[in-house]
C-alpha positions as CSV (number, residue, x, y, z in Angstrom):
1,M,0.0,0.0,0.0
2,T,1.5,3.3,-1.0
3,L,1.7,6.3,1.4
4,R,-1.0,8.1,-0.5
5,R,-3.4,5.2,-0.3
6,L,-2.6,4.7,3.4
7,C,-3.3,8.4,4.1
8,A,-6.6,8.1,2.1
9,T,-7.5,5.0,4.1
10,R,-6.9,6.7,7.4
11,C,-8.8,9.8,6.2
12,L,-11.8,7.7,5.3
13,L,-11.8,5.7,8.5
14,R,-10.9,8.1,11.3
15,N,-8.1,10.6,10.9
16,R,-8.6,14.1,9.5
17,R,-4.9,14.9,9.6
18,A,-4.4,12.4,6.9
19,C,-6.7,14.5,4.7
20,N,-4.3,17.4,5.1
21,T,-1.5,15.1,4.2
22,L,-3.2,14.2,0.9
23,K,-3.8,17.9,0.2
24,S,-0.1,18.7,0.9
25,Q,0.9,15.9,-1.5
26,G,-0.8,17.7,-4.4
27,V,-4.4,16.3,-4.4
28,P,-6.4,19.3,-5.6
29,S,-9.2,20.3,-3.2
30,A,-11.8,20.4,-6.0
31,T,-11.1,16.7,-6.8
32,H,-10.3,15.7,-3.2
33,S,-13.8,14.3,-2.4
34,G,-14.0,12.5,-5.8
35,A,-10.6,11.0,-5.3
36,L,-11.5,9.8,-1.8
37,F,-14.8,8.3,-3.0
38,A,-13.0,6.4,-5.8
39,T,-10.3,5.4,-3.3
40,S,-12.9,4.2,-0.7
41,W,-14.7,2.1,-3.3
42,T,-11.4,0.7,-4.5
43,L,-10.2,0.0,-1.0
44,T,-13.6,-1.6,-0.1
45,A,-13.4,-3.9,-3.1
46,S,-9.7,-4.6,-2.4
47,A,-10.5,-5.5,1.2
48,K,-13.2,-7.9,0.2
49,N,-10.9,-9.6,-2.3
50,S,-8.0,-9.7,0.2
51,V,-10.1,-11.4,2.8
52,S,-10.9,-14.2,0.4
53,R,-7.3,-14.4,-1.0
54,F,-5.2,-14.0,2.1
55,S,-5.2,-15.5,5.6
56,A,-5.2,-13.2,8.7
57,N,-1.5,-13.8,9.2
58,E,-0.7,-12.9,5.6
59,I,-2.7,-9.7,5.9
60,Q,-0.9,-8.8,9.1
61,T,2.4,-9.5,7.5
62,I,1.6,-7.3,4.5
63,Y,0.5,-4.6,6.9
64,L,3.6,-4.7,9.0
65,N,5.9,-4.8,6.0
66,E,4.3,-1.6,4.6
67,S,3.7,0.4,7.8
68,Y,5.5,3.7,8.5
69,F,7.7,3.8,11.7
70,G,9.0,7.4,11.4
71,S,12.3,8.7,10.3
72,D,11.6,7.6,6.7
73,T,11.4,4.0,7.9
74,F,8.9,1.6,6.4
75,G,8.3,-2.0,7.5
76,I,8.7,-3.9,10.7
77,E,12.3,-5.0,10.0
78,S,13.5,-1.4,9.5
79,G,11.4,-0.2,12.5
80,A,12.9,-2.8,14.8
81,L,16.4,-2.0,13.6
82,L,15.8,1.7,14.1
83,Y,14.4,1.6,17.6
84,A,15.7,-1.6,19.1
85,H,18.8,-2.3,17.0
86,K,17.6,-5.9,16.5
87,H,15.8,-8.0,13.9
88,P,12.1,-8.6,14.8
89,K,12.7,-12.2,15.6
90,D,15.2,-11.2,18.3
91,L,13.0,-8.6,20.1
92,N,12.0,-9.3,23.7
93,L,8.4,-8.6,24.9
94,S,9.1,-5.1,26.0
95,E,10.8,-4.1,22.7
96,A,8.1,-5.8,20.6
97,A,5.4,-3.9,22.5
98,L,7.3,-0.6,22.0
99,I,7.5,-1.3,18.2
100,V,3.8,-2.1,18.0
101,G,2.9,1.0,20.0
102,I,4.9,3.2,17.7
103,L,2.6,2.2,14.8
104,R,-0.3,4.3,16.0
105,S,1.7,7.6,15.7
106,P,5.4,7.4,15.0
107,S,6.0,11.0,15.7
108,T,4.0,11.1,19.0
109,Y,5.5,7.9,20.4
110,S,9.1,8.3,19.2
111,P,11.3,6.9,22.0
112,S,14.1,9.3,21.1
113,K,11.9,12.4,21.1
114,Y,9.2,11.5,23.7
115,P,10.5,8.7,25.9
116,N,7.6,9.1,28.5
117,A,5.0,8.9,25.8
118,A,6.7,5.8,24.3
119,I,6.8,4.1,27.7
120,T,3.1,4.9,28.4
121,R,2.1,3.5,24.9
122,R,4.3,0.4,25.4
123,N,2.7,-0.2,28.7
124,Q,-0.8,0.2,27.2
125,I,0.1,-2.4,24.6
126,L,1.4,-4.8,27.3
127,D,-1.9,-4.3,29.3
128,L,-3.9,-5.1,26.2
129,M,-1.9,-8.2,25.5
130,A,-2.4,-9.3,29.1
131,A,-6.1,-8.6,29.0
132,Q,-6.5,-10.7,25.9
133,N,-4.4,-13.5,27.5
134,L,-1.7,-13.2,24.8
135,V,0.9,-12.9,27.6
136,S,0.6,-13.6,31.4
137,A,0.1,-10.6,33.7
138,Q,3.4,-11.4,35.3
139,D,5.3,-11.3,32.0
140,A,3.6,-8.0,31.1
141,E,4.6,-6.5,34.5
142,Q,8.2,-7.6,34.0
143,A,8.2,-6.1,30.5
144,K,6.9,-2.8,31.8
145,A,9.9,-2.6,34.2
146,G,12.3,-2.9,31.2
147,P,14.0,0.2,29.9
148,L,13.6,1.7,26.5
149,P,16.3,0.7,24.0
150,T,18.9,3.3,23.7
151,N,20.1,4.8,20.4
């Protein structure tokens, strides 16, 4: 998914700032709504086709490999190397939660710029994982006590 399509998707779903990003990328305001309508129809059709063609794990993999992690970094591999200096398979629970937390807003949750916000977001992810029984409460608490990776 291209950055423009990702911005359009976010704009359609929930995020007005993404609309401004589209405008700043040269989408004329007169055709903005038409472009979004066409994009929403295309994305809806694409999503329906994707569900039948790809498994949930494949969709997740595609998403993580296309996601923006800040600092001109795209994809989970580059994001993990940027923030934790490790490959994704080598991340511990605390580092993995940090990387996932950054996805929501890389500029807001950047560990180098806003370490307190990054810690808070990482802890929210760990709490969600514990609430959904993906990790034990004890493991989540231990991961919360871990420091942020240093640059």
